[in-house]
N, C-alpha and C positions, 0 to 999 in steps of 0.2 A: 323370605327377604326379597324385598323389591329391588331392583338392579338401578342403580341412579344412572340419569342420563346427561351425557355430556354436553356441554354447550354448542349450540349449531354452530359452523363455522361462519358462517356470515354473519351472525352476531360477535363475533371475535372479530372478524373484519371491521363492521360498523363502530365497535368500541374502538378500534386502531383508528381508525380515519376520525372519528370525534376527538380523541387525543390529540391526533397532528394537528386537525383544524385548532383547537384550543390551543395550543402551541405557538401557532400561526397568528394568531388572532393577539395573541399577550406578547409575541417579540413585536407586531405591526405598532401594536399601542407605546411600547417599552421606546421604538424607533420615533415615535411621534413626540414622545413628552422629555426626550434626553435633552440635556443643554446641546446649544447649536453650535455648529464648527464655526471659526473664524476663520475667513478665508480672507489673504492678502494679494494686494497688486498693486504696481504701479504705473503710471500714465506720465510719459516725457511730453512734455508743451512745448510746441516750437516758440509762439508768441505770449512765453511766460514774462510778465510785468519783472523788469530790472527791479534787482534788490527785494523781491515779494521772496520770502520763505515757502517752503513744498506745504501743503495743505491736505490733510487727512479727512477724507469724507468717509464715513460711516453708513452704509447701505441695508437698510431692514426692509421688510415685506411682509405682507401676509400674514402678520398677525393672528386673524381670526379668533379673537377672543370670544369663546363660548366653552361650556361643559363638556366634556370631562377632561379635556385634553389641553385647555388653555385658559384657565379661573383667570382672574385679575392678578392674583398673589403670584401665580408663577411668571407672568409678564413682567411684574414690578424685579423679581428675584434677576430674569434675565436682564432688564434694562440696568440693573446695580453692577451686573457683570460686565456690561458693555461699557458703563461710564469708566470702568477702570483702564480702556483702552486710551480715554482722553483723547479723541476726533475734535477735531475743530469744526466740524460741520456734520449733522446727524441728516439724510433723507431717507423719508419714509413712503414707500410705493405702493402704498395702498392697500385695500382688504385690512382693515382694522377689526372689523366684526364678521362672523360667521350667523347665519340661520340656518346652517345644515339641522336637516330631520331626526339625524342620530344625536343632537346636541342634549345633553342632560340637563343644560342651562342656558339660558338667552339674558345676557346681562344689559343692563341699560346704558346709553348714550356715555353719561357719566362715569360708569363704573370700566366701560372700555376702555376710555380715553386717559383716565388718572394715572395710571402706571406709568403712559409716555409723558405724562408732565415732569418725571423725575430724569429725562434725559438731558444731559449736561454737554454743550457745545458752547465755543465763543462767537462762532456766526450762526448758532443758531438750528433748529430742526426745521425741516419744510416739508410736507405731506403733500402727496397728489392723491386723489379719492381714488380708490378701484370700484369695481362692478359692485361688489358686496356693499360697498357703501352707500351707493345711490340706491342700491334696494331696501337699504336697513335706516330710515330716518337719516336721511345725509345732512338736511342743515343742522339737524341737533346734535350730530357728529361735529360738525365745523364750527358749530358754538363753542362746542366742551373745548376741540383743540387750541382755538382761538382763545378763549378765556385761560389756559395755561401758557399762553405766550408761544403757540406751535402757529405756525405760517401756513395755510394754505392757498394751492396754486390750483385754478382750475383754468387753463388756458391762460395762464398768468405769468409773470417773469418779475423776477426781482434781482438786488444786487448786493451780493455778501462779499465783505473782502475782494480779492480780486477777479473773483467770479460773478459770471451774468448767469443766475439759474432760472432755466424757464419750465415750469409746469403744465405737462399735456394731459388734460383730462382723459378719464377712462376710454380707451377705444372700445372695449368688449362692450359696454352698452351703450356707445353711439354717442358717447360726450364730448371727443376729442375735438380739436382744432387746432391742428399741425402749422396752417399757414397764418393764424391770428397769434400764437405763439413766437413766431419767426418774425412776425410784424414787430411785435412789443419788445422782442431783445433788439430788434434794429434801432429803436427809436431811445431803448435806455443808454447806448453808448458802448462805448471800449470795454474790453473783461473778457476772459476766459469763459468760453460759453458752454453750459453742461445743459443735459435734459433728464429731468425726472420724469418716469411716467408709471401707470400700474403695467399696461400691458406692452411687450417689445413690438407688436405688431405695428407700430408708427413708425418703426425706423424707414422701410422702404419708402415712406413718404416724406422724409425729411428732405428740405430743399438745399440744404448743404450739409457737410459734417459740423460736429461738434466734438469739444474735443472728449467726451464721455456722455454715454446715455446708460442712465440707472433704472432698472425695470424689475419687477418680480412677475405675479398672475401665474406662470408654467407649475411654480412649483417643482420645477426640475421633473415632473411628473409625478410627485407624490408617490405612487404604487407603479415599482419598474421593476419587473421579470429579468433573471438572466435568459438571454437566447431570444426572448419577445421583445423586451423593451416597454416603455411606458403605455399604460393604457391611453392616456391621453397627453397631450400639452396644453390643449383648450386655445390653439391657435391656429389662424389659417393658412400658417408656414410651416406646419407640421412641426419638426423638429430643427429648423433653422435656429430659432430663438430657444433653443430648449432650455438651455441650463449653463450659467457661470461665466466667464471671461472670453467674449466672443470680438472677431473681428468681422465684421461683415462688408466685405468690399472697401476695406479701409477706416470703416466707422468702428470704433470701439464699443462696446456694449457689456454691461455688466448686468446679469440676470440671476436675481437670489431664489434658493430654493424655499426661502418663507420661513416663520417660526412657528406656525398654525399649521391647522387641516381645513381642507374643504370637503364636504361630502360624507367622509368616514374619517374618525380620527385614527388612520393608520397611516403608516408610512414604511417603504420597503425599497432599501439601495436609494434612498434620497434623504439623507438626514437633513435636519433643521439649519438654516445656515446665517451667516451676515456676512459681509463684505466689508475691508478697510483696506481703501484705495487711496493710494498717495499719488497725488498731481505735484509735479514739479518740473523745474526748466529743462528742456534739452539739451543735453550735451554740444557744445558746438564741433563740427567735423573737425577731424586730426588735418 
């Protein structure tokens, strides 16, 4: 009788590594495809208009509609859940689409935008484009957004309720114009100033503070390892505007992790999120 050979030890290790790798990929995809966390904050505004009730602002960003992790059906389901928060105003900080090489399906501008048309807010929905929107049929995306009643701001300003909302176009792709946006804010008249932009890297260029800046782009790192940190925040300021509720030398900045993914449909230690920020009058000193 021939003696059975035992599997070589290196084959066992290779199999173990393959199993661990597959488990990590599955976990990363599960993280990317989970429902977003809803983070909350309050901003006290000193010059809040008398008699005006607080305003709830919903910030979403980086929907990155593409297969496999963000088909339009998933975004439509998320939108339905976000509507239950009953925001007064929705701000979308760009990167609606993804053309990543790992995508299993690239959707048309109409398919990308359709779920966002379901957002409900009495003061409307405002969008500032991101770098991927400029790289992927920007004009078609804008047309689809406007067809559904969503307002697109590219270095432009609008008044909504007690707010003056300035939308700075994307800094990462070089379409931003902060001076033009602030000049338009000055012409529009009194109101509580807010800024919506895709990349938070415009913040150091602001000529004066606003009540709050709303941004995305960084994905909070998207893939962030313990002890090592994020692979990148895609920011020339490193982790200065990495994620979350930031006080940058007195300027309040909210940076969302986003709903979708870029490059790879994976997330580690950076769950998808959306921000519900309440603006209200600052209490008088006692």
